[in-house]
DRENBA-995645 format. One record per residue (C-alpha): residue number from 1; residue in one letter; x, y, z. Coordinates in Angstrom, 3 decimals, decimal comma, always signed. Layout:
BEGIN
NUM; A; X; Y; Z;
...
END
This chain:
BEGIN
1; X; -15,419; +16,981; +19,368;
2; X; -16,469; +19,259; +16,532;
3; X; -19,205; +17,995; +14,163;
4; X; -16,307; +18,551; +11,211;
5; X; -13,429; +17,070; +12,672;
6; X; -15,352; +13,850; +13,804;
7; X; -16,663; +14,002; +10,021;
8; X; -13,326; +14,237; +8,611;
9; X; -11,972; +11,242; +11,203;
10; X; -14,988; +9,163; +9,841;
11; X; -14,308; +9,475; +6,256;
12; X; -10,341; +8,396; +6,765;
13; X; -11,539; +5,499; +8,516;
14; X; -14,013; +4,613; +6,085;
15; X; -11,485; +5,395; +3,159;
16; X; -8,572; +3,024; +5,035;
17; X; -10,797; +0,363; +5,991;
18; X; -12,219; +0,373; +2,047;
19; X; -8,596; +0,326; +0,714;
20; X; -7,266; -2,371; +3,266;
21; X; -10,414; -4,640; +2,535;
22; X; -9,534; -4,457; -1,284;
23; X; -6,475; -4,997; -0,545;
24; X; -6,854; -8,040; +1,413;
25; X; -9,567; -9,194; -1,480;
26; X; -6,481; -9,002; -4,270;
27; X; -3,820; -10,574; -1,872;
28; X; -6,620; -13,709; -1,591;
29; X; -8,138; -13,581; -5,242;
30; X; -5,286; -12,557; -8,190;
31; X; -3,443; -15,577; -9,386;
32; X; +0,731; -15,478; -8,747;
33; X; +2,873; -13,285; -6,563;
34; X; +3,587; -10,552; -9,175;
35; X; -0,037; -9,917; -9,121;
36; X; -0,936; -10,517; -5,454;
37; X; +2,456; -7,532; -4,664;
38; X; +0,979; -5,089; -7,135;
39; X; -2,205; -5,218; -5,268;
40; X; -1,291; -5,186; -1,189;
41; X; +1,112; -2,557; -1,793;
42; X; -0,539; -0,080; -3,479;
43; X; -4,163; -0,656; -1,540;
44; X; -2,838; -1,373; +1,865;
45; X; -0,538; +1,703; +1,486;
46; X; -3,563; +3,971; +0,716;
47; X; -5,777; +1,647; +3,502;
48; X; -2,993; +2,754; +6,080;
49; X; -1,888; +5,856; +5,276;
50; X; -5,380; +7,071; +5,429;
51; X; -5,586; +5,619; +9,354;
52; X; -2,625; +7,196; +10,395;
53; X; -3,889; +10,063; +8,854;
54; X; -6,950; +9,454; +10,755;
55; X; -4,711; +9,400; +14,168;
56; X; -3,462; +12,430; +13,257;
57; X; -6,452; +14,148; +13,096;
58; X; -8,112; +12,570; +16,340;
59; X; -4,680; +13,446; +18,393;
60; X; -3,702; +16,492; +17,092;
61; X; -0,231; +17,541; +15,338;
62; X; +1,652; +16,547; +18,799;
63; X; +2,608; +12,971; +20,478;
64; X; +0,650; +10,532; +18,868;
65; X; -0,370; +13,085; +15,947;
66; X; +3,276; +13,266; +15,040;
67; X; +3,879; +9,810; +15,182;
68; X; +1,026; +8,806; +12,921;
69; X; +2,565; +11,690; +10,530;
70; X; +5,900; +10,132; +10,376;
71; X; +4,380; +6,683; +10,210;
72; X; +2,895; +8,249; +6,890;
73; X; +6,398; +9,228; +5,788;
74; X; +7,709; +6,044; +6,807;
75; X; +5,247; +3,657; +4,934;
76; X; +5,611; +5,886; +1,875;
77; X; +9,359; +5,021; +1,986;
78; X; +9,704; +1,314; +2,719;
79; X; +6,209; -0,144; +0,751;
80; X; +7,434; +0,079; -2,671;
81; X; +10,870; -0,686; -1,993;
82; X; +9,350; -4,036; -0,155;
83; X; +7,291; -4,635; -3,091;
84; X; +10,418; -4,307; -5,159;
85; X; +12,726; -6,574; -3,360;
86; X; +9,285; -9,021; -3,301;
87; X; +9,145; -9,005; -7,356;
88; X; +12,658; -9,442; -8,226;
89; X; +13,298; -12,088; -5,438;
90; X; +10,351; -14,090; -7,191;
91; X; +12,005; -13,263; -10,278;
92; X; +15,425; -14,436; -9,431;
93; X; +13,352; -17,607; -7,888;
94; X; +12,175; -18,349; -11,568;
95; X; +8,755; -17,978; -10,386;
96; X; +6,784; -17,612; -13,710;
97; X; +4,205; -14,678; -14,506;
98; X; +0,361; -15,475; -15,037;
99; X; -0,671; -15,867; -18,503;
100; X; +1,487; -14,404; -21,557;
101; X; +3,181; -11,833; -19,469;
102; X; +6,769; -11,655; -19,104;
103; X; +9,264; -9,701; -17,313;
104; X; +10,779; -6,912; -20,048;
105; X; +13,984; -7,523; -21,480;
106; X; +16,041; -4,608; -20,974;
107; X; +18,340; -5,123; -24,139;
108; X; +15,145; -4,270; -26,266;
109; X; +14,499; -0,865; -25,466;
110; X; +18,388; -0,153; -27,253;
111; X; +17,923; -1,692; -30,401;
END
């Protein structure tokens, strides 16, 4: 395998692992469901996308590499939607914010 390809592959794997670790630490350490949802949706999306991209670099643009590229598109379409649904469900269930934060008042912007 070409040296540059191996270096790019190693960098993508390292970046993906780092972001997945950051998302996991955020999931374990942050105080409420809204903060945890934010940490996991952002960091793990970047981490998983980096690992998918590493798969595309390793396998090439055909076969499993193409599946990896489709996985990136699917991930970027579904992760924000899932995070939004989780936050809406938590709000409707009455889960409070940590600290002084409050849900935005939609009528406040119209005044």
